[in-house]
N, C-alpha and C positions, 0 to 999 in steps of 0.2 A: 353490701348489707344494703343496699337497697331492691337486690332482690328476693332477700328475706322479708323484705318489710312490703314488697309489692304482693308478694304470694300469702304472706301471714293475713294481710286484707283482705283477700280474696276467700281465702281458708274460712276468714271469720266469718266473711258475710255468709258463703255454705254454712257452716254449723248453728247459724241461727236462721236456717231455712229459708235465707232469701232465694227466690229464682235463680237459675244458672245463668240465664242470659243478663238479669240485672245487676249479681255480682259483678260477672265478667265487666258489663258495660259501667258501672260505676266506678270499680277500682282503674279504669282506663281514666274517666274523669277525675277522679280524685290525686292521681299522681301527674298527669296531665298540669291541673292546676296546679297544686303543691310544688312542680318544678319549672314554674314561673314560663309554662305553656299554653295559658291560657288561649291565647290565640289559637293555638292549632285546634281548639275543640271545634274552632267553626268550620272544621276539614271532618266532624264526627259522620253526618248526612254521608257525606263526599265517598266516605274511606267504607263506610254499610253498606251502601247498594256498590261499591265495587268491587266487594265481598262476594256477591250472590251471583254477578252478572259473569262468570267466564263459561264459557264454551262447556267446559268440561263438568260444570256443575248440574247443567243439562239435566247430566244422567241420572241423577239421584230423584228428583220426581215420579222422571218415568221408572224406575228401577220400581221404586213405593207402587206407583200403580199397576205393572205387571203383576208383581204380589196380591195384589186384592184381587183381581181378574183370576188369577190363575186359584184363590181360593173360593171364588164361589163359580166360576168354570167348570169344574170338574176335573180340574188337571188334578189336582193334589189326591183324589181320592182312585185316581188311578194308577198314581203313580205308588200309592201306597199300597193297595191289590198285588199291582206286578211286584215289588219289595216283598211281601208275605209269601207270593210262591216260589221265589228265591230262596230264600234264608229263614220260613219261618219256622223249620222242623230241627234248629241246631240249637244249641242251649242258650237259653235267653232268649228263644220263642219271640214275640211279639217285640220285646226290647231290639234284639238287631232288626227285626225289618225298620222299628224306628229308627235305625243311625241310618240302614242302606239309603233309606227313604229320605232325609233332610240330605245326603250325597248329591241326590239324582235331583231334589229341587233348590238345591241351592246352585245347580248350574242354570238356573232363570229368574231366582227373586235377588239373591245377593244381601237379605237382609236376614238376621237372625231373630228379629223380632217379629218377622212378615212369617217365617218360617215355626217359630214358638206359637204364633195367636192363629195361624191359618191352618198348616195341615199339625200341627202338635195337637188340635182337639180331636180331629179324625184318630191320629196314633191314640192319644188317652182315652177315650171311652173305648177303643180294642181291647187294649189293655186292661183294662178295669172289670171289663166284661169276661176277660179270658181269665181273670182271678189275678192280677195282679193289686197290690195294695197300692190305694192313691198317692200315695206318698212317693212311691217308687217307680209307678209313670210317670207323674208328673215332674220326675229329676229327672227321666231319662230322654223326654223331650226337650226340655230347658238346655240338661248338654249336650244334644245330638245339634240342636239350634247353631248353636256356635260354629258350625262347620258351615253353615250357607256364607258366611263375607269372607273367609276361606278360601273357597273353589270358587273360582269364577264364574259370572258377574261378580262384584264386589263392591258395594255402595261405601265400604270403609277404604279401599282402593280409590278409588274414584277421587275420595272426598282428600285422600293424602296426596296424589298424583297431582290435585287443583292447586293444593297448597304449595308443593314442593317445586312443579316441574318437572316430576319422574314420569316417564310413559308411562300411562295405565296400562297400555296391552305386558308392558316387560312383568309389571303386578300383578296381572291376570295368569300370565304364565308364571312365573313364581308362585302363587299360592296353591296349584294343583298339587304339588310332591306333601307342603305340609299338610296340606288338607287331607290326604289319602291317608297319612300317618296319623293325624288325630283320629279320622273315623276307625280305620286299624286298633290302634291303642284303647279306645274306646268298645271297641268290641271283643276284644282279649277280656278288660276288665270288667267287662258284664258278663262273657262267659265264665269267668271266674267266679264272680259272685252267685251267677243263674247255679251253679253245683250246689256251693254251700249254703245255700238260703234256697233250694229248690225252687225256681221259679217256674212257672208254665210254660210249656212250648209246643208245639201244633205235633199229637204222634203220628200223623203223617210225614212222609216227603211227597210233595208236589210231583206228579210225574210230569215227564219232558212235555205230553201233550199240553198239561195243565200249565205250564209255564209258558209256552209257543203262543199258548189263547189269549193268556192277559200281556202277554210281550205285544201282539198284535193290537191289542187293545189299548195299552198304554203308548204304542211306537211313535204317534204322534207328540205326544208332550217329552220324550224319551231325546227327539231330533230337537228340541230344541237348544239344548245347553251346542249341540254340533251347528246348529246354523249359528248361533252367536258365536262363538270362539272360531269358527270355521269364516264366517266374513272379517273378523277381526283380523286373523290372521293372515287372511289372503288379501289383504287390503279391499274388500269390499267393501267395508265402512269400519266407521270409528268408533270405539268403545260408547260414546255418546251417543251418535248412530243406533247405534247395538241395543239401547236403552229404548229405542222410540221401533224398533224392529219387534222386539221381543214383545212391545204393549199390543203393539197390532199381529202378532202371533196369538198370542194369548185372549185375546179377543174375537178370532177368527175361530179357535179351536171353541171354544166359549159358546159360541153361538151355533154351531158346528157341533158341537155333544148335547145341545138343549138346555145346557143346564143354566147358560146366562141368559137374563132377559133382557130386551129392551128399558124396561122399569126397571133393571137392577143397575142400570148404567150411573143415574144422576147421584145416586149414595155411594157407589164406588169412586166414583170420582172426586164427588164432597171430602171423603174419609183420605183420601189418596192426598189430597191439598190442604188437608187441617194438618196431616205428619208432613208433610213437605217444609209445610212453614215452620211448623213448631223449629227444624231440623236448621233451617236455611234462615232464620230469625237468629239462632244461638252462632251460625256462620257469620252474620254482618258485624255481631257484637264483638266474636272472637279475633274477627280483623282488626279491627280496631286496638285490641287489645296487644295483637300481634306487634302494630307498631309502634306501640309503646314499648316494649322488648327491643326492637331495632334500635330505634328512635335512643332512647337509654342508653344503650351497648352492652347490654346484660349478657349476651352469650360473649363478647369479647371478655370481659371480665372473668366469669366460669372459667374458661377457656386455659388463661394466664393463670389461675391459681392453680386449676389442672395440672397444666405444663410445668410449674412450680415444687406442684408433688411428687410430679415423676410417674404422673397415671402413665398406662397402659390401654388400648384398646379393649384389652378384655376387661380391665378395672372399668371402665367407663361405661361398658356395657353391664358390667354389676349393677353399678350407681342405677344406670335408668332402669332397669327391671324393676330394682327395688321399687326408686318412684311411684312407676306408673301403676304396681300392682298395690301399692299404699291407695294411691290418688284413687284407683280401679274400685276401693272399696266405697269410696264417698259421689264419685262422679260417673255421668253418664259418656259411655266411650266418646261420640265424636267431639263430646267437651273436653275431652282430656288432650284427643289429637291437636284441637285448635288453640289450647293454650298452652302446651308443650313443644309441638313443633317450632313454634317461631326460637325457640329458646335452644331446643335439641339439632336441629339443622345443622348450624355451625359447628357443634361441638363434632359430630358425626364428621362433617366433611376434615376440620383437620385432624381427629383421629382416624382418618380412613376407608372408614364404617362404611362398607357399599350400601349404596341408598336405597335400592331396590331389595335389599335385602332385610334395611333397616325396618324400612313399608312393612312387609310381611311383619317382621318380630313385634313391630309395633300390633299394630291387626291382632295377632295371638294375643297379645298382653291386653288390648284393651276386649278382648273375647272372656279371659277369664273375670274382668271385671262387672260383665254379663252376669256372671255366674258369682259373684259374691256379694252375700248382703253389708252393708243396709238398704244400697244403690241398684242393683243386680237387674235390669231391665227386662233379661229374659225371666228372672223368678218372678216378677211382677204378670209378664206378658203369660206365663202357664198358670200362675193364682190367680186368674181372673175368670178362669173357666172350672182349672180344677178344685179350689179353695178347700187348700192343704196347709194353706200356712209356710210364710216366708221361710221362719225357722226350722222348719221339718222338712222343705226341701232343701237347704243349707245344711243339712245333718247328712244326708242322703246325697251328696254331690259329692263329698271329697275325693273317692275313688277319680271321678272323670276329672276336676279339678287336676289332679296331679298327672293324669295324662296330657294335657293340654301344656301343664307346665314342662313337663318333662321334653316336648317339642318344641316349644319353645325356645328353649335352654338349647338344646341340639340346632335349632335354625339358628339361631344366634351364633355361635361357634364354630359352626360347620356351613358356612354362606354357602358352599358351593353346594347343597341338597336344592336349597330354593332354586338357585341360580342355575342348574343345569338345566333346566327345559327351554327361557327364555335366550339362556347362551347358545343353545342346541339349533332352536327355532328362528332365533333374529339374530344372533351371533353375538359374540361379546363383545362387551363395553368398553 
C-alpha cells in the first residue's frame, strides 16, 4: 500500500500541473517526514548534489552542446543533402530522406529533441516546399527524431548507465540493431502511406556522380559516428570522453565550413547550459526520490507480491511495458527513467532480465512517450516551428508509433537481437 500512496501523491502533484522536479522533491519530503524520517531530510542537499556529480553524467551536457553546435555549424544541412541524393527518389521522397538523415544525425547528437529542433527544421521546410502537407511533414520529423537516442551515442543510455552502473559502451552497442529496425520499419510504413496518399517524390534518381559529390561534401560529418564508436570500442576514450571529442569535432567542422562564427558561441553555450541544468535538476531531485524508494524497501514488497502470484519473466515485462506506456503520456522520458528505475531494477534482476537489454527496452518505451500527447516532448519541439497543433501531429503519428511499439516488444522478448553486437564485440557477460 505504501507504494500506491507514494505514487498516488506524485501523480496527484503532476495532475494539478506542479512542475516535475517540484513534484518529485515534494513527494520525497512528505513521505520521509510522515514515516518518521524527518532527520533524513538534512541529507537532502547532499543526495541531490551526489546525484549529479557522477563522471558518466558529464556526458549529458556535452552531447547537448554537440547537437547545438551541429545545428548552427552547417553539419545538419550537409547530412540532409547527402540523404536526399541517396533515397529522395524512392516512394515517400523527402520523407524517406528525413528518416535516413535522422539515422546519420543520431550518430552524433544522442538526443531526440536536438534532432527534432535542429535537423527537423531543415527537413520540415524542404518537405513543405516539395508539396507535403505541413502536418504530415511535421509528423515525419517528430517520428524520425526518436531514432536518435537508440542509435549511439545516446543521452538516455548514458543516464541509464549512470543510475544502474551498467556499461554505457555495451548499451551503445546494443542500440544499433534496434535503431536500424526502427528506421527500416518507419521507411516501410512511409512507403505504404506514400502509395496510398500519393506523396511527392523526386522524379529523378540521383546519378552516382551526384551521390559521390554529396558524399565528399558530407564526408567529415559522416565520419563523426565512426570516430565516436571506434574510439569507444578501441578503448581510446570512454563514452564520457567521447562526448567532449564530438563537441570539439563539431566546433572544428563548423569553423572549417565557415557556418559557425565566434559570435555564435555564447548563445550556443548558454542554450546548452539551460537545457543541461533543466535535466540535471530533475536528476538531482529524482536521486532523493530513488533513495526514498530504496529506504522504504518498496522493490522488496513488490518482488514478494509478484513471486507469490507466480509471475514469470514475460509477465513482469508486460507489466513494466504497460506502466511505462501509460506514464509516457504524462511525463518526460528522463523523468520516467529516474522515477521508475530504482523500483524496476531489483525486479529485473530477480526475474533474470538482462540489464543491458532492459536499458534498450526502457529507452524505446520512453521514445514512444516522446511521441504521445499530452506531454510528448518531440511533438512540442516540432510544433514550435511547424505550428500545426499537437493533436494534428498525434492523429498522423499512429503508423510510426505502431512500428516503434512492435520493435520494442520484439527486443523485449527476443533479447538476443539487441545483445548480438555487444556480445560479439565485447564478449558475453
